[in-house]
C-alpha positions in Angstrom: 242.3 221.7 144.1 243.3 219.7 141.2 240.2 217.4 139.5 242.1 214.6 140.2 242.7 215.3 144.1 238.9 215.9 144.4 238.3 212.0 142.6 240.5 210.4 145.2 239.1 212.1 147.6 235.4 211.1 146.5 236.1 207.6 145.7 237.6 207.8 149.6 234.8 209.8 151.4 232.1 206.7 149.2 234.2 204.0 150.4 233.8 205.5 154.2 230.3 206.3 153.6 229.2 202.6 152.6 231.9 200.7 154.7 231.2 202.7 157.8 227.3 202.7 157.3 227.2 199.1 157.4 229.7 198.5 159.9 227.7 201.4 162.1 224.3 198.9 161.7 227.1 195.6 162.8 227.4 197.6 166.5 224.2 197.9 167.0 222.4 200.3 164.5 219.5 199.2 162.9 219.5 196.0 160.2 220.4 198.0 157.0 220.2 202.1 158.5 223.9 202.2 159.4 223.3 205.9 158.2 220.1 207.0 157.2 219.2 210.3 157.2 215.1 210.6 157.1 215.5 208.2 159.8 218.1 209.7 162.0 215.5 213.1 161.6 212.4 211.4 162.5 214.7 210.5 165.8 215.2 213.6 166.1 211.7 214.6 165.5 210.7 212.7 168.2 213.3 213.2 170.7 212.6 217.0 170.5 208.4 215.9 171.2 207.5 216.8 167.9 206.5 213.5 167.4 204.9 210.8 170.0 206.0 207.9 168.4 209.0 207.3 171.5 210.4 204.4 170.0 211.5 206.3 167.1 213.0 208.8 169.5 216.6 209.8 170.4 219.6 211.9 169.4 221.3 210.0 166.9 225.3 211.2 167.5 225.9 210.3 163.5 223.5 213.7 162.3 225.7 215.8 165.2 229.4 214.4 163.2 228.2 215.6 159.8 227.5 219.0 160.3 230.5 219.5 162.8 232.8 217.5 161.0 232.1 219.7 158.1 232.2 223.2 160.1 235.6 221.8 161.1 237.1 221.0 157.3 235.1 223.6 155.4 236.7 226.8 158.4 240.1 224.8 157.6 240.0 225.0 154.2 238.7 228.5 154.3 235.5 227.0 152.2 232.9 228.6 155.0 230.4 230.6 152.8 227.7 232.4 154.3 225.2 232.9 151.5 220.9 232.6 151.3 218.5 233.7 149.7 218.1 231.4 147.1 213.8 230.8 147.7 213.9 229.6 151.2 210.7 229.2 151.4 210.2 226.6 148.6 213.2 225.1 149.7 211.6 224.4 153.2 209.2 222.6 151.8 210.7 221.1 149.0 212.9 219.6 152.1 210.1 218.8 153.5 208.1 216.6 151.0 211.6 214.4 150.7 211.7 213.6 153.8 208.2 212.4 153.1 208.9 210.9 150.1 212.2 209.0 152.0 209.1 208.3 154.9 207.2 206.1 152.1 210.2 203.9 150.5 211.2 203.4 154.1 214.8 205.1 153.5 216.7 208.0 152.3 219.2 207.5 149.1 221.9 206.1 151.7 219.6 204.2 153.0 218.4 202.9 149.4 221.8 202.0 148.2 222.6 200.5 151.9 219.6 197.9 151.3 220.7 197.5 147.7 223.9 196.4 149.0 222.5 193.8 151.5 220.7 192.2 148.3 217.1 193.3 149.4 215.4 193.4 146.3 212.6 195.9 146.7 215.5 198.8 146.2 215.8 198.2 142.8 212.0 200.3 142.5 213.1 202.8 144.8 216.7 202.7 142.8 215.0 203.3 139.4 212.6 205.9 140.4 215.7 208.0 142.1 217.6 207.9 139.0 214.5 208.8 136.5 213.3 211.5 139.0 217.2 213.1 138.8 217.1 212.6 134.8 213.9 214.0 134.6 215.1 217.0 136.9 218.5 217.4 134.7 215.5 218.0 132.1 214.1 220.9 133.6 217.8 222.7 134.1 218.4 222.4 130.6 214.8 223.8 129.4 216.1 226.7 131.7 215.1 225.5 135.4 216.7 227.7 139.0 215.5 229.3 141.6 216.6 232.7 142.6 220.7 233.2 143.1 222.2 233.2 146.8 223.7 236.3 147.8 226.4 236.8 150.8 224.4 237.1 154.1 226.7 238.5 157.6 228.7 236.0 159.0 226.2 235.2 162.2 223.7 233.8 159.6 226.0 230.5 159.0 226.9 229.6 162.3 223.6 229.0 163.7 223.0 225.7 162.3 226.3 224.0 163.9 225.8 225.9 166.9 222.6 223.8 167.3 224.0 221.0 166.3 226.3 221.8 169.8 223.4 222.6 171.6 221.9 218.8 170.2 225.4 216.8 171.5 224.8 218.6 175.1 221.6 217.7 175.6 222.7 214.0 174.5 225.1 213.8 177.3 223.5 215.8 179.3 219.5 214.4 179.0 217.1 216.8 180.1 213.9 216.1 181.3 212.9 217.8 177.9 214.5 215.0 175.3 213.1 211.7 175.2 215.7 209.1 174.6 213.1 205.5 174.2 214.7 202.4 175.1 212.7 200.2 173.0 212.3 199.7 168.9 214.8 201.6 167.1 215.4 204.1 169.9 217.3 201.9 171.2 219.5 200.6 169.0 222.3 202.6 168.3 226.5 201.8 167.8 228.1 202.7 170.6 227.9 206.8 170.8 232.1 206.9 170.8 231.9 205.2 167.2 228.6 207.3 166.3 230.2 210.8 167.2 233.6 209.3 165.3 232.1 208.2 162.7 229.7 211.5 161.5 233.1 213.4 162.0 234.9 211.8 159.5 232.4 211.0 157.3 231.6 214.8 157.1 234.9 216.0 157.5 235.3 213.8 153.7 231.9 214.9 152.4 233.4 218.9 152.4 235.6 218.2 150.8 234.7 216.6 148.7 231.6 217.3 147.7 229.8 214.1 147.4 226.3 213.8 146.7 223.4 210.8 145.6 221.7 212.9 143.4 224.0 215.4 142.5 226.5 212.1 141.1 223.7 211.3 139.0 222.9 214.7 138.2 226.3 215.5 137.3 226.4 212.7 135.2 223.1 213.2 132.7 224.0 216.9 133.3 226.9 217.2 131.6 228.4 213.6 131.6 230.8 214.2 134.5 231.9 211.1 136.5 233.3 211.8 139.6 230.5 212.4 142.2 229.3 209.5 140.4 232.3 207.8 141.1 232.1 208.4 144.4 228.3 206.7 144.2 229.6 203.6 143.5 232.4 203.1 145.8 229.7 203.6 148.7 227.9 200.7 147.3 230.7 198.4 146.3 232.4 199.3 149.9 228.7 199.1 151.8 228.6 194.7 149.6 231.8 194.3 150.7 231.2 194.9 154.3 227.9 193.3 154.4 229.4 190.1 152.7 232.2 190.1 155.7 229.8 190.8 158.2 227.7 188.3 157.4 224.6 190.7 156.9 224.1 189.8 153.4 221.1 188.4 152.6 219.4 188.6 149.3 215.5 188.3 148.4 212.3 190.3 148.0 210.4 189.0 150.6 211.6 189.3 154.4 213.5 192.0 154.6 213.6 195.0 157.5 212.1 198.0 156.9 211.0 197.1 154.0 208.0 196.7 151.6 206.4 194.8 148.6 204.6 198.2 146.5 206.5 198.7 144.5 205.0 201.3 142.7 204.8 203.8 145.3 208.8 203.2 145.9 209.4 203.9 142.6 206.9 207.2 142.7 208.1 208.2 146.2 212.2 208.3 145.1 211.4 210.0 142.0 210.0 212.5 144.3 213.2 212.9 146.1 215.7 212.9 143.0 213.6 214.9 141.8 212.9 217.5 144.1 216.9 217.1 145.6 217.7 218.1 141.8 216.3 221.6 142.1 217.6 222.6 145.6 220.6 221.3 144.6 221.3 218.2 147.0 220.2 214.7 148.7 219.2 215.3 152.2 222.7 214.3 153.5 224.1 217.5 150.8 221.8 219.5 152.4 223.2 218.7 156.3 226.9 218.9 155.1 226.2 222.1 153.6 224.8 223.6 156.7 228.2 223.5 158.4 229.8 225.4 155.0 227.5 228.5 156.4 225.4 227.6 153.6 222.1 229.3 155.4 219.2 228.1 152.6 220.7 224.0 153.5 220.0 225.2 157.2 216.8 226.6 155.7 215.8 223.0 154.3 217.1 221.4 157.0 214.9 222.5 159.0 212.0 221.6 156.3 213.1 218.0 156.7 212.9 217.7 160.3 209.3 219.0 160.1 209.0 216.6 158.0 210.5 213.8 159.4 207.7 215.2 162.3 205.0 214.6 160.6 205.4 211.7 158.4 205.1 209.7 161.7 203.1 212.2 163.8 200.3 212.1 160.5 201.1 208.8 159.0 202.3 210.3 156.0 204.9 207.1 155.5 204.7 202.9 154.8 205.5 200.3 157.0 205.9 196.5 156.5 202.3 196.7 155.1 203.3 199.6 152.4 202.3 202.6 152.1 199.8 204.7 154.8 196.9 206.4 152.3 198.3 209.4 153.7 201.7 209.0 152.9 200.4 208.6 149.1 198.9 211.6 149.3 202.0 213.3 150.2 204.2 211.7 147.6 201.7 213.6 144.8 201.7 216.0 146.6 205.4 216.9 146.0 205.6 216.0 142.8 202.8 218.5 141.9 204.9 221.3 143.6 208.0 219.9 141.7 205.5 220.6 138.7 204.2 224.4 139.5 208.0 225.1 140.6 209.9 224.0 137.1 206.5 226.0 135.1 207.2 229.4 137.6 211.4 229.3 137.7 211.0 228.9 134.0 214.2 230.6 132.1 214.6 231.6 129.0 218.5 231.7 130.0 218.6 227.8 130.8 220.9 225.1 129.0 219.0 223.7 125.8 220.2 220.8 123.7 
């Protein structure tokens, strides 16, 4: 695929991601959370009874659509390659800490963009934190920090996460008694399932083709000056802003914003963790979910780590509310940053890039 075509697809993906997210909120998803990977995983964890907060228990069809859309496009374009074995335990725990960082900010990098686009000024500190975390990650890369190389694995390994997504879709329709569907709070706020699954499939397919990643776009810009994915990130912000204006969801201000708090220091630090850890494992939460569809076993392990992180963020109160971060959430952010530092010290390789 030519660079020009990849650039065009990245822009289209960004437009679909930003505009589609705001439309999902307009049609019923929580405000400024039309698409939020950390929120969706918290909902899924509750649906699977991994935490007991019924108000946050729901199987989000968009999440299933991301995996299946990515899988279908990967198979169609022959990009389905089963690889894995790159420091899987480290990836699992970094995935967990990424979601804990998101929980302290109250949102993943996509939701951060949506909050900015809707005029939520509390997301400014988080944006600065995410950029700082990615910048720090690129410094690590230049110093030679890199996890172990992935290798090829038997094909069966690459299909398991997609099968898991299909099983969730079956549960969504059959509603077995062991799956929880909340009737109040965030769980009761959702767009029509037909729109949700269609949005997930389309965005997942385009994200697979383009490789769009929020932290990846910033990383490439810092590391080698490459702007393709970064322009996709900008397209996400611009399209979300325009659709927010058109649908009456743009409400600029600092106070009284939905699903936000005013502890800017911890928003900043939490997203430093998200940006840094995502750079180390090569992909933000959205990108990790998309990579599961192409047979990336390491991304699947990271995604299960993210699911556990979502469960304990709610179940152990390692998150933030509108009043600010819980004490446990602050400790989790500091622990995650410490783990990133330990990884950097232990995985520095002499053949790394240097200035």
